[in-house]
N, C-alpha and C positions, 0 to 999 in steps of 0.2 A: 218449689224452687224456681229460679229464673234461668231460663235458657237464653244464651246469647248467640246461638248459632243457627237455630232453625228459622227459616224464612218462608216456609211453605204452610199451607192451610190444609194439608191432607188429613183425612180422618185418623190415620194411625198416630198422628202427633197431637191429637186432641187431649191426651192425658196430661200433657205439659201445659203449664200456664205461665203467663208473663205478668209481672207486676206483683203488688203486695197482697192481692186477693185472688180468689178463683174467678173465672169469667162469669158473666151474667148469662150468656147464651153461647152455645157452640154450634148453633144452626148454620148450615151452609146455604149459599144463595140459591134462589130459585130462578127460573128463566126470566120472570118478570123483573127480578132484581138486576139481572145482567142487562136487560133491555134499558132499564132506568139508568144504569151506570153509563151506557153508551150515549144516552140522551144527555146526561150530565156533561160528558166530554164535549159533545157538540155545542152545548150551551156556553162552555168556557172558551172555545176556540176564538170567537171574535175579540176577546180581551187580551190576546197575545200571551197567554200563560204557557204555551208550549213553544219550544225552540226547535227549529228544523235541524236536520243532520249537518248541513253546511255550517251553520252557526256554532253548533256543538263542536265540530271538528276544529273550527277556528279557535275555540277556547283551549282545546287540547294542545294546539300548536303554540299558543301564547304561553301556556303554563310550562310546556316543555322547554321553550327558550329561556324562560325565567329560571327554571330549575338548573339548566346548564350554566347560566350566568352566575348563579349562587355557588355552584361547585367550583367554577373557575376562580371566582373571587376568594373563596376560602383557601384554595390551594396556593394562590399567589400570596395571600397574606401569611400563610404558614411558612412559605419559603422566605419571605422577608423577615420573619421572626426566627429563622434558623432552626426550623423543625427538621429532624432527621429525614432523609429520603424515604426510609421504610415507613415512616408515619404519613408522609405526604401522599404516598400512593393510595392510601385507604382513608384519608382524612374525611372525605365525604362532605355532607351537607345536603339538605333536602328542603323542598317546598311542599307544604301541606295546605290543603284547602279546608275551609269550614263554612258555616253559614248555609244559605239556601242552595248554593251550588253543590256543596258536599252532600246535602240532603237529597239532591236531585229534584228540587222544586223551583229552580230559578226560572225567571221569565225572560223574554227577549230583551237583550241589552242590559240585563242586570249586572251590577258590580260583582267582582269576584273577591271574596275575603281569603287572603293567603297568609301563611305563616312561614317564616324563614327559620329553620332550626340549624344551629351551628354548634361545633364542638367547643371545648372549654378554652382553647387558645384565642378565640374570637371574643373581643369585648363589645359591649353595647356601643361604646363610642366609635368602634371600627365600623359598625353597621351604619351609623348616622353620619359618618364622614367618608371613609374610603368607598363603601358600597354605594352611598348616595352619589358620590362623584362618578362612580362607574356607570350608574344609571343615567347621569347627565349626558354622557357621551354616546348613549344609544339613540340612533336616529329615529327609531320608531316610537320613542317616548316623548310625551309633551306634558305640560302643566305639572311638572314634578314639584312636590312640596313635602315637607316633613313637619310633624308635630311631635317634637322630641320630648317635651315636658308634659304630654297628655297623661291622663290616668292610665291609658294603654298606649304607649308610644307607637306611632304609625308613620309610614311613608306612603304617600298617595300619588298616583300618576294616571294619566290617560294614554291611550294608544293613538298614534298619529292617523292611521288609516282605518280606524275601527271605533265604534261607539263604546267599546268596553272600557271600564275603569277598574283599576286595581288598588286594593288596600292591602298593605304589606306590614305585618307586625313581626317582631323578632324575639327569639328565645335562645339563650345560650345554655346548653346542657353541661353538666359536670362530668363529661366523659370525653376521652381523647378523640374519638371518631364518631361520625353519624352515618350509619349504614342505610341503604335504601329500604331495608325491611324493618326499620325502627318502629316499634309499637308504642305510641304515645299513651295508650290506655294503661300501661304499667305505672303504678304509683311511684315506683322507684325513680322515674324520670324527674320527679319533682324534688328529689333530694338535693339539698344544699343550693337551691335556686333562690334568687331574690324575688320579691313580690311582683315586680314588673314582668319577669319571665313566666311566673305562674299564671298571671292574668292573661298573658299572650297564649299560653298553652291551653287555657281553660276552654276557649271556643272550640278547638279541635276535639278535645276530650269529651265535651258535652255532646257535640254533633254525632260522633261515632257511637257514644253510649246510647243515644236515642235510637239510632238505627239498629243497635244490637238488642233493644228491648221491645221491638214490635214483631208480631208473629208473621206478618206478610208485608214486605217492604213496598211492593207495588201498590197494594191497596192503601197503605199509609201515605204514599206520595200523592196519589190521586186525590185522596180525601183532604190532605193538607193543602194542595193547590186550590181546591174548592173553598176551603175555610179561609185561606188567606185572601182570596179574591173577594169573598163575601165581606170579610172584615174591612178591607180597603173601601169597598163600595158603600158600606154602612158607616164609614168614618170612625172606626174604632181600632185602627191599626197605627199606633204611634207610641212607642215606649217613652219617648222624651216628653210627651204631653200627658202621660199618666194612664194610657191604655196599655195594650200588650204589643210587644214586638215579636219578631220572627221566632225566637227560641221558645217563647211562652206559648204561642199558638201551636208550635210543633209538639210540645210536651202535652198539651191538652188533647190534641189529636192522637198522639201515641197512647195516652191513657184510654181513650175510647177504643182504640184497636186492641188493647190488652183485654178489655172487658167483652169485646165481640170479635174474637180472633179469626173467625171464618167468614165474617160478613163482607159483602161487596161494598164498594165505595159509596154507592147511592144510599145504602142502609146505614153506613157509618156516619155519613153527614147528618142524617136524621137523628141517630143515636147520640151524636156529639151534642146537638141542641137539647136533647132529652136529658142527658146527664148534667150538663152545666147550667141549665135553667133551674135545676133543682138542687144543685150542690150547696151544701151547708157551709158557706164561707163564715169564718176564716179557717176552716179545716184545710190543711195543705194538700195539694195534688202531688203525689209521689209516684214515680215510675218503678222504684225499687226501694228496699229498706236502706236507709243511710248506712254507709260503711265507715268505720273508724280507721284511722291510720296513725302511725307513730310519728308523723311529721308535724303534729301540733299546729296545723293551720286553722285559722278561724272558719267555722262552718255555721250554717243557719241552724239555730237551736234555741227556741223560745224558752226552754227550761233553764238555759244558762244566760242568754243574752236578753237583757231587758228590752232593747229596741226591737228585737224580732217579734215581741208580743203585740206590737202595734201594727203589724202588716195585715192588711185587710183582705188580701187575695193571694196568699202565698202559693207559688208554683216552683217547686224545688228541683234544681238541676241534679241529674243522677250521678255525675262524676265528682270525685273528691277534688277539692273541697266543695261540699254542697252549698249552694247559694240560692237565694230567692230571686228569680229572674223578673218577677213582677213587683219589685220593690217600690216603683213609682206610682202604683195604683192607689187611688184615694177612694173615699166613700162615694163621692159623686161619680167618678169614672167607673167604679164597679157597678153602681146602680144602673148606669147607662148600658153597660155591657150585659148585665143580667137581663135587662129588658129586651135587648136585641137577641139574646139567646132564646127568650120566650117567643119573640116574633119569628125567629128562624125556625123554631119548632112548629109553629102554626103553619108557616108557609110550606115546609117540607112535608108535613102531614097531608096538606092539600095536594102537593105534587105527587106523592106516592099513592094517593087515592085517585089519581088521574084527572083531577079537576084543574090543574094548572101545569105549565111547563117550567123547566128549571131556570129559564131566564128570569122568572119572577123573583127567585131567591137573590139574584144579583142586581135587583133594582136599587138605585141609590136612595139613601135616606133623604127625605125632604126636610132638611134641617131648618130652613128658614120659614117653614110653616109649622114647626113643632112647638115653638115657645111663643109667649106673648112679650117677654122682656129679654133684651139682649144687652150685653156690654161689648162695645167695639173698641178694640185696642189697635192703635195705629202707630207704627214705627216708620220714621222717615229720615232721610239723609240727602245731602246734595250731590253725592257721587255714588256710583255703583259699588266702588270698593268699600267705602264707609258703610253703605247700606247693607252689604253682605255681612260685614262683621256685626253691625248693630242688630239686625234682625235675628242673627244667630244667637246672640246673647239673650235677647228677650224671649225668644221661643224656648230656650232651655230653661227659663225661669217661669213660664206661664203656669206650670203645675204648682208652683209656690202660691200664685194668686188663687188658683182653684182650691187648694187646700185651705187657704185662709178664708176664702168666701164660704166654704161649706162648714166652717166652724162657727159661722154666725148663726145664732139660734133661729133666725127668721128665714134662712135660705136652706132649701132642701136639695137642690141640684144646681151645680155649676158645670155646664157641659160645653167644652171647647171643641170647635170644629177644627180638625187637624190641618185643613187646607188654608194657606194664606192667600189673600186676594190683593190685587193691585189697587191702590187708591186712586180716586179721581183727581186729575190734575187741577180742575177748576176749584176744588176745595183746598188743595195743598199747592198753591201756586209757587211758593218759594222753595219747594222740595222737588228734586228731580225724581227720586225713587221713594215710593211709599208702599208699605205692606200693611194689611189689616187682618186681624183675627177676630172671630166672633164667638162669644160665649153666651149660650142660652141659660137663662136664670129662672128658677122656679122658687117663688116665695111661698112660705107657709101661710095658710089662712088661720089666723088666731081666732078661736071661737069666743063668743061673748065679748068681743072687743070692737068698738066702732072705728078705731083708728090705731094704726101701728106705726111707730117711728123707728126707722132703720138707719143706723149710723154706720157707714162704711169707711169712715175716714182712716181709722187705724189699719184696716185691711189693705186699702190702696197704698197708704204710705209705707207699710211694711214691704209690700211688693216693690214699690219704687226704690226704697232704700236698698233692697237686695240687688236690683239691677244696677244701680249706680255704684254700689260697693264693688260689685264684680267688674264693672267697666273700669273703675278706678284702679283696681288691682291689676288688671291686664294692660293698663296704660293705653287703652283704646278709645277713651272718650274724646269726641270731637265736638266742636261748637255747633256743627250742623246736624248732630244726632238728636232727634226729637222724639218724644213719645206723648201720645194723647190717649184719652179714654172718654167714652161717651155712653150714656144710657139711652137706648133707642127702643121704641116699641116696634113690634112687628110691622105695623102698617106704614112705618116710615123707613123701612130698610131700603126702599127703592132709591133713597138719596145716596146710598153708599154702594149699591150693587146694581148691575144691569138687570133688565127685566127678565132675560132668559135664565139668569141664575135663580131668580125668585119665583119663576113660573110654577104655579100649582099643578101638581099631577093629579090625575083622577084617583079618587079614593079607592083603595083596593079592599075588597071584602075577603076576610080571612076567617075560616071556621073557628069557632070557639073550642078551646082545649082546656076548659075549666079555669082559665085565667083570661083576663081581658087583654088580649094581644091581637094586633092586627094592623090596620092602616095607621097613618100618622096622626089621625085625629081621634082615635078611639080612646076610651078611658083606660088609664093605667092603674095597676095595682102594685103595692109594694112587694119587694122580693120576699119579705117574711110571710106575707099572706097568700102568695100565689102557690098554686099546686097544679099538678098535672092530672090528666085523666087516669083513673085507676087502671085502666086497661093497658096503659103504657107506664105504669109505675116502676120506680126503681126499688131495688132491695137495699138493705142497709149497707151493702158492701161498697157502694159508691162513695160514701163519706161517713165519718164517724160522728157520733152525737156529741155536740158541745154547744155551749151558748155562744151567741154572737158577742162581738167586742162590746164591753161596757162603755157607757158614755163617761167622759171625763170633763173637767172644767174647760171652758173656752180658753183659747190662747190669750195669755195676758199680754197687755201692751207693755212694752219696755218702759223703764223709768224715764229715759230720755224722751221717748215719744209722748208719754203722758205729760211731761213738762212742756213740750211744744204745743200739745193740744190744749193745755190750760191757758195758753195765750190767745187762743182763737176767740173771736167774738162771733157768736152764732146768732143769726137772725131768726126770730120766732114767728115772724109774720108769714102768712101764706095766702096766696091769691087763688081761690077756688072757683073763680068765675070762668065762664067759657071764653071770654075775650081777654087778651093781654094788651096792655097799653103800648102804643107805638113808641119805642125808645130806640134812639140811635145806638148802634153798637160801638163801644169805645175801641179806638185803634190800639193794637198791641204790637210792640216792636221789641227787638232784642234789648234786654237790660231794663225794661220798664214794666211796672206792675199796672194793674187795672186802675183807672181813675174812678173816683166815686164822688157823686154830687152830694151825697148825704152819708149818714152812717151806714146805710145799706142801699142796695139797688132793688127797686121793685121788680125790675125785669132787665135782663141783659141780652135778650134775644129779640131782634126786631122782627115784626111780622113781615113775612115775605110771601109773595105769590108765585115766584118762579125761583128755580135754582135750588141747590142743596141747602140744608139747614146750616146755620153758622155754628161752628164748633170752636169753643175757646181753646186754642192751642197755645199753651205756654211752655216753651221748651225749657224745662227746668228740672230741679231735683224733686222736692216734695210738692208736686203740682196737683191740685185738686180743686174741684168746684162743688159748691153745695147746691143741691136741688131737691125739690119735693115733687113727687109724681102725683098725677091725678088719681083719684080713687080707682082701685082695681077690683073688679068683682071677683069674689072668691071662686076658685075652681078646684076641683078635685082631680084634675088631670095633670099628667106630667108636663103638659104644654102650658099650664097656667100656674095656679097655686095649689098647694096640697094641705090637707088637714093636719093639725098638730096633735092629733090623737096619738098618744105615746105608744099605743099598740100597733099603729100603722107606720109610724115614722121610722125611716131607716136610721141606724145609729150613726152619730157623727164620728169622724175619724179622730181618735184621741191624739193629743199632741205628745209626741215622744221627745224626751230631752236629747235623745241621740238620733233623732230622725234625719239628720243630715249626714249620717254615716255613708260610707261608700262600700259597695260590694263588688265582688269579682264579676266581670262581664262574661257573656257567652254569646256566640254567634253574632249576627248582625246588629244586635241591640246593645252591644257593649258600649261603655261610656266613651270610647274613643270616637264614636260617631257624634257624641254630644259636644265634645270639646273641639272638634275640628271646625273652626269658625268659617271655613269655606262652605260648609254645608248647613250650618246652623242658621236660624233666622231669628231676629230679635226685636225687642221694643222695650220702652220704659213706660211704666204705667202711671198715668195721672189722669184724673177724670176731668173731662170737659162736659159740655152739655150738647147732646145731639137731638135731632128730632124737631118737630114743629113746636111753636109756642104753646099750643093747646095741651101738650104733654107735660108742660112744666108748671108746677103750682107756685113755687117761690124759689128764687135763685139769689143767693147771697155771695158777694165777692169781696168781702172785707179783707183787708190786709192785716198783717200781724199788728196787734195793738201797740207793740213796742216801736213801731215805725221802721221795722226792718225793710231795707230796700233790696231790690233784686241785684244780683251780682253776675257779672259775665262769667260764662264758662271758660276756663282757661284752655288755651290750645296746648295740648300735651303732645310732645313729640312721640309719635307711635310708628315711626318708620320701621318697617319689618323686613327682615331678610327672608329668604326662602324657608328658613328653618323657623317655623312659627313656635311660639311658646303658649302654653295653656296652663296657668296656675290657678285652677279653680278652688275657691274657698268654700267652706260651709256657708249656707245661706244666712245664718243668724249669729255666727260667732265673731265675725271680723268687725273691726272698728269702722265706723262711718268715715269716709274719706274726709281729710281735713282741707283739701284743696278748695279754692273759691268756686263753689258751684251755685248756680242760680237757685234760689229757694223762694218760693211764693207760697205763703201759708193760706190754705183755704180748706173747707170741710165739705163732706159729702153726706147728705141726709135725704132719706126718702120717707114720705108719709103715704102709707097704703090704707085706704078706707075699706 
């Protein structure tokens, strides 16, 4: 059975177990384990993961003031609605916290996720009107804004004399009063609530349930701090980009604590990597058996819901209604994370053997030395305000591009780096604000084939359509909002990034643990073929036996898109010589397409000895360029190309007809973070050509054969009040905007020898 009260690891409590299985080991820590835990703490201190008492007390004061303000507002509103005095005396109201702060793992200056719970006489409109106005008059509050139409409606504000930021969501319960001892874990709280209130309550309910399901809270917190720091340093902490967010990492750590209830934090970190480097995905991670309720709310259940069967890395929230917190994970991002789990296991094994210090675990991933091929996505705008909105939208859709790329039969991995980089002004002279994202690409090596033609036209156009459709729906598209894309080889990344970012680090030697895991250049193995040393083997309790997801057919191109592609004229010529002819670059201006001296252009990039490569930046809708890359030697590394042996290839993520559904959020990865355009970052995808001429075999820039000319992007009135709106549509169901948007038809093809 599951105990929700014990937090100690005393021997007398070892008969109890947490979770859906019995523990793997009940062993208590030895002195060497405690010493290693202290060393782990010291290694984390330079990264500001611990907050001092002064900062913690400041949070208490801020939350206390906010709680009193809520009570005051609810009483005033009740009086204006003529509630009886006897009711007004006890009407109550309360502020709850959730997310990293509630879990006790927040870092210095981290945001506080809060929930305002009000009785039934308070309407949602009251919260976003009268309480919003009340917050306006608070001298200590600045940058107040509301996203009322978000998936999870939220009010956000900063504190005037503090770095703290507050996110405040709202829930109205169907009860006359809200007492200070209200228990949100009671499912009856959800009775007769609308879906927005249920979503708001979900974060608190999940957080508290996680804490109730771990045997030792302090060991859990310290382990989670270490894992979250590691995930951020290795570039796999981002729910919006298809990796894992805070609640998912918390549940994985909680499951580890359940299986090793008495272990110290240093041991738990090692066991975390052991368990999840060998986990048989897509078997779900569960902290408790799912409980049913009479409320008939939608829950994660692949037996009933077809779309749930396509989730590749399900991590299920423990509170009703149960949801998959890792819904955004794709085949590529899962493969990247599993590889990092294996690397983390090798490093921690080395640390526990006394061969390295804990600082080695937190060394950042050398992303720009990991792959040979990259896609550079660039989003730009002329003003900071427009840029903030634009990059937010594009970032929220990058996972769509990743999913589309990985469905291509010749692409094994599409790995996006979560960090956005500022663009170089000498390249984007007409744009004041520029952001860039980098995706590492791994192409498969097709055996017994001299040449492979890869057409990414439909992939890029699908992504572009999605971004522009969303921008059009939000009425946020401006003429200065541009998006570009370029294929760049590793050796030419220095044109986009400073030398210190690309600097190679000394290769780290990591002991073999029966799988090729180690430094950034060591050979990788697929997750299906990898295994751990038998001395550290897992028993069958860590995951159930089931086959991996079956492959399905590739994502079909829409009829409209196929019709557009049928109009393209594709050049079949390719220049495979070492030298490119000197050709002047045609000028590009707003509203004009590329000139062509003949039916095709032998080259559109001039040979340059200095300065960054010329990137064809066409600020338009379906913008793309056709290019052929030089021959790429086959590699069996994750950093190059991989074999197409079906026994070794990771399964592609099937396309689910309901893959654009929405699920209830939890903790800090709830979709309210995605729709708040003040935090999002965005871009519109269309391929240009980057890199030096020797990387380009043939480039065609033919316009549409029907003679379609480019059209100016209309200036849409997007004046916003403080109360922002966010009406996010599914990525594939909405109609393409009918406004006059610049469209330049080009195609993208690569030839790999």
